[in-house]
GUGU-656664 format. One line per 2 residues: number of its first residue (from 1); for each residue x, y, z of N, C-alpha, C. Coordinates in steps of 0.2 Angstrom, whole numbers, plus 5000, padded with zeros to 4 digits. Example, Ala and Ser with C-alpha at 12.3 -4.5 7.8 and 13.67 -1.06 7.14 Angstrom:
BEGIN
1> 5066:4972:5039:5062:4978:5039:5066:4984:5039 ~ 5064:4989:5035:5068:4995:5036:5064:5000:5039;
This chain:
BEGIN
1> 4689:4962:4970:4686:4958:4963:4690:4963:4957 ~ 4693:4958:4954:4697:4961:4947:4694:4957:4943;
3> 4696:4961:4935:4695:4957:4930:4701:4955:4929 ~ 4702:4948:4926:4709:4943:4927:4710:4941:4919;
5> 4716:4942:4917:4719:4942:4909:4724:4937:4911 ~ 4727:4933:4905:4732:4928:4904:4735:4930:4898;
7> 4741:4932:4897:4746:4931:4891:4752:4929:4892 ~ 4753:4924:4887:4759:4921:4886:4765:4924:4885;
9> 4764:4930:4880:4768:4934:4879:4769:4938:4886 ~ 4766:4940:4888:4767:4945:4895:4773:4940:4898;
11> 4770:4933:4900:4775:4928:4905:4781:4929:4903 ~ 4783:4928:4896:4788:4926:4894:4792:4932:4895;
13> 4790:4939:4894:4793:4945:4893:4795:4945:4901 ~ 4793:4945:4907:4793:4944:4913:4799:4942:4915;
15> 4799:4934:4913:4803:4930:4912:4810:4931:4911 ~ 4810:4933:4906:4815:4937:4903:4821:4942:4907;
17> 4814:4946:4909:4818:4952:4915:4820:4948:4920 ~ 4817:4944:4924:4820:4941:4928:4827:4937:4929;
19> 4828:4935:4922:4833:4932:4920:4839:4938:4920 ~ 4836:4942:4916:4843:4948:4915:4845:4951:4922;
21> 4840:4951:4927:4841:4956:4933:4842:4950:4938 ~ 4845:4943:4936:4846:4940:4942:4841:4938:4948;
23> 4835:4940:4946:4829:4939:4950:4826:4933:4950 ~ 4821:4931:4954:4817:4925:4956:4810:4927:4958;
25> 4808:4930:4953:4800:4933:4955:4795:4929:4951 ~ 4789:4928:4952:4785:4925:4949:4783:4928:4941;
27> 4782:4924:4937:4779:4928:4930:4771:4928:4930 ~ 4769:4926:4935:4759:4924:4935:4760:4923:4941;
29> 4752:4922:4942:4748:4923:4950:4744:4918:4948 ~ 4742:4914:4953:4735:4910:4955:4729:4913:4959;
31> 4724:4913:4954:4719:4917:4959:4713:4913:4958 ~ 4707:4913:4962:4702:4909:4962:4697:4914:4959;
33> 4692:4909:4953:4687:4913:4951:4682:4916:4955 ~ 4679:4921:4954:4674:4923:4958:4667:4917:4957;
35> 4665:4916:4963:4659:4912:4963:4660:4904:4960 ~ 4667:4902:4961:4668:4897:4960:4674:4895:4964;
37> 4676:4888:4965:4681:4885:4966:4688:4884:4963 ~ 4687:4887:4956:4690:4885:4950:4697:4891:4951;
39> 4704:4887:4951:4709:4891:4952:4712:4894:4945 ~ 4715:4900:4943:4716:4901:4935:4724:4904:4936;
41> 4728:4904:4933:4734:4907:4930:4734:4914:4928 ~ 4736:4920:4930:4735:4927:4928:4741:4929:4929;
43> 4741:4934:4921:4747:4939:4922:4746:4946:4922 ~ 4739:4949:4923:4737:4953:4924:4729:4954:4926;
45> 4728:4959:4930:4722:4960:4934:4721:4968:4934 ~ 4715:4969:4934:4712:4976:4934:4706:4978:4937;
47> 4707:4982:4942:4701:4983:4947:4693:4983:4943 ~ 4689:4978:4946:4682:4979:4944:4680:4984:4946;
49> 4681:4989:4952:4677:4994:4952:4681:5000:4947 ~ 4686:5000:4943:4689:5006:4940:4688:5004:4931;
51> 4683:4998:4930:4680:4998:4923:4672:4996:4923 ~ 4671:4996:4919:4664:4994:4918:4663:4990:4915;
53> 4668:4987:4910:4668:4979:4908:4674:4978:4907 ~ 4677:4971:4906:4683:4968:4904:4687:4971:4899;
55> 4681:4972:4892:4684:4975:4887:4686:4981:4888 ~ 4685:4986:4893:4686:4992:4895:4695:4993:4897;
57> 4696:4986:4899:4703:4988:4901:4708:4988:4897 ~ 4715:4990:4899:4719:4993:4894:4724:4987:4893;
59> 4722:4981:4889:4728:4976:4889:4733:4979:4884 ~ 4740:4977:4886:4747:4979:4881:4748:4972:4877;
61> 4745:4966:4878:4748:4962:4873:4743:4959:4870 ~ 4743:4957:4864:4737:4955:4859:4735:4948:4860;
63> 4739:4943:4863:4737:4937:4864:4734:4935:4872 ~ 4732:4943:4875:4727:4940:4881:4722:4938:4880;
65> 4720:4933:4885:4715:4930:4885:4709:4932:4893 ~ 4705:4933:4891:4700:4935:4898:4699:4927:4901;
67> 4701:4929:4907:4700:4923:4911:4694:4924:4916 ~ 4690:4929:4916:4685:4930:4921:4686:4934:4928;
69> 4681:4937:4930:4683:4938:4937:4685:4934:4944 ~ 4690:4937:4946:4693:4934:4952:4690:4938:4958;
71> 4691:4935:4963:4691:4937:4969:4696:4937:4975 ~ 4700:4933:4973:4705:4930:4979:4710:4928:4975;
73> 4717:4930:4979:4723:4930:4976:4725:4923:4980 ~ 4727:4917:4977:4728:4911:4981:4738:4911:4981;
75> 4740:4912:4976:4748:4910:4977:4752:4913:4971 ~ 4759:4914:4971:4763:4915:4965:4761:4910:4961;
77> 4762:4911:4954:4761:4905:4949:4769:4903:4947 ~ 4769:4900:4941:4775:4896:4939:4781:4901:4938;
C-alpha cells in the first residue's frame, strides 16, 4: 500500500523532460484506492510502511493533492 499524491506541476515537468529527451514515458499512473473500486491518477507514491501518516511524506511540489491510500497499480496514466 502507498500514500498517493497528484501534482499538476510535477506532471508538466515530467512531460517537458520527456519532450526534451524524445521519450514517450507516462507522466502519471493510475491506481486503485484502497477499499474502493475508484481509480485515481497519481504522480507520486510513498510506501505506507515507511511513513506514519501522509503528512510525513516529503512532497516537493506545493500543489500536491493527497489522493488517499492506494493498493493496486492499474496502468500508466496520460
